Steps between C-alpha positions, in 0.01 A plus 500: 500500500786741580649439157163566335455817704844634403448415135157667482538783752470772235179347369355477850594855609372661181182295521442582867551874447267495201233309690521746792431779251219299338333449838538866593355628174208258491417594859524868408234449234255387766593779740489770232174383342270708728725805445490460122122449516461830685752689285343394170135492625455130422235249595603188687475289185704752299776512760523120490626535142839607642549150642377346175738715294787373710402137435434564131859623471612184678305283257640675195858452615441136598359436152810660354721282719312191381578585138834682519629457852848377413758771568275707726663580835451702819599834348216486246249444780647771724497756218126450459443514876690828529312653205159394630566626853628829362189552290271437798709740708446779247119452510447652153133394496293191567560331163876549515501386863330181381770473232767534769342216699494285185868573421603419856289186482685399183830521687350314794380213281831485316694484827276219625571290192873584506568414864258226614601216263869592517511489879298177505743338252825652636462358852410145402340305784499819708314685226160499671641646821698768313195583289311553825782723626494704180124547517518575874708810428199632308330537838776722640424774250127444530515547877714812490325679215167587672685633804731707280195621306340626821832661607508678163160652579335255256653676201516265197749726323763457769427130550516396135793735439695312768400173332643620169829600663523161674444318168786694342728413793428128462548537124862608561574195716318255275729595213813398692359179653448162339126537550426467133746221429290203600277376221156363559507118500366265241465487122208577275283216378133395509335713766153417630438653843183381681270799457244394762777464758622853424165640619637463852762761408225725363306500827803499729676799346165671442431488873854606589484798264158604629601478865815707452344747258147542633552412865555857626190623314297212645622581850408867455155397372451296818559813712874489567685836462725534196826529694416193708409311183851569367645368826286187472628448147850503647389246761348291218843483340667424835284189512577444132874517565478282811324225306758505221793499743348201679469329162877521452542249782189289440465483119657154488240366745187593304394389154469826302142462382387403848662822619294695247184313602551560872575868444181546298287327766657715772430809287131412505512482881673838539265659246211377716666661803536826307137495388337392827735607781780744416616626159837597649575161656371303204688712247833456677441124522430492128853630444650173626271300271566712191876453550470127430286505185779574253792291634273202565344498157810609307711208624213253459425614148869511404534134596181404323551694175867419458841648433434739213590870454131573447393348833565806718334752263199267465448461876550870563275596208221285643532683830498834324161424348371506856708805587352695211138391532441464873565855632257688270235230538524498879521880526186530286312239707602628844229770533221242448597297807527763770795657685677164535397370160859457381570244771180311420611475138845379607334241725291360215792486256744348749251240622410393145866486389604315815227241448607450137864466608408236759318306230796536262743387771304181556488427127870574470579269793314219325695575174189615317561801270349828616 
């Protein structure tokens, strides 16, 4: 393991720094959403388009990586992230702010495809644990960003400007490291991913994106003050980070798809707590559940689909379908279900997906195709 760590230290450091920035900027989108809505006089459904624009940019870049991903490295992703953050910092108008979110999302999606399969392959039998470590660093930025946003007097210009500067700083290091040297594993050949199985990525990432992006707005709708909602978003990502750190040491003990299934079932429980008892408590608990959706399903699907350069873009693209569609749908439906309607919707989706995953796990255990 020490030899692997020395050989791939540049890859790991560049990836960790990039994922910290990714977590911070995604968290900032959720924190800044109410401010943008007020600044541009938007309805709740219109403001949800900011989150969708981010995920649309992700999807576009993942599609590009599927077709032409060879030769793309960290600096390409960081350039897009810096440009997108800078455009949102300028606030030139709502449409260009949406464009900035999409450009940043493109860099985000590109970085996800660049780093995840390379770290998984580079560390061999320790790949799952190191993938968990890489994705855990996402939570560090996501925790800090809402607190920094409040300290900056909830000014999106300062917050996204700092994000752009950070991206440029990582860009300088990534050019001198070996972060882009490792090639994604596998060779191209017949490629037939199980489409029905990939629906679990659609619902898992859809819920994760909605919780991080719409959570503060849902908390405010339930009667929680805006500043406290930002603090609860930070607590959400503390739980998120804690779950991913724990996974570093326990990933080898749990079959990946069972991890996904258990996380989804627990999400239904915490959503019920948020809807019936306390939005604050339930929302923070949902952070721990959301942390396990991606690593659990990504590793499970990677093993099932096979060692092909198109595997990572395919899995991530499936998740992005949920990331694009879920936030505007949930934000539009929220007003029809009362002040805590968001958490009721999360409860229904998580319970249905968890039940389907339990059924799929039993079929998979008996070697019957899903």
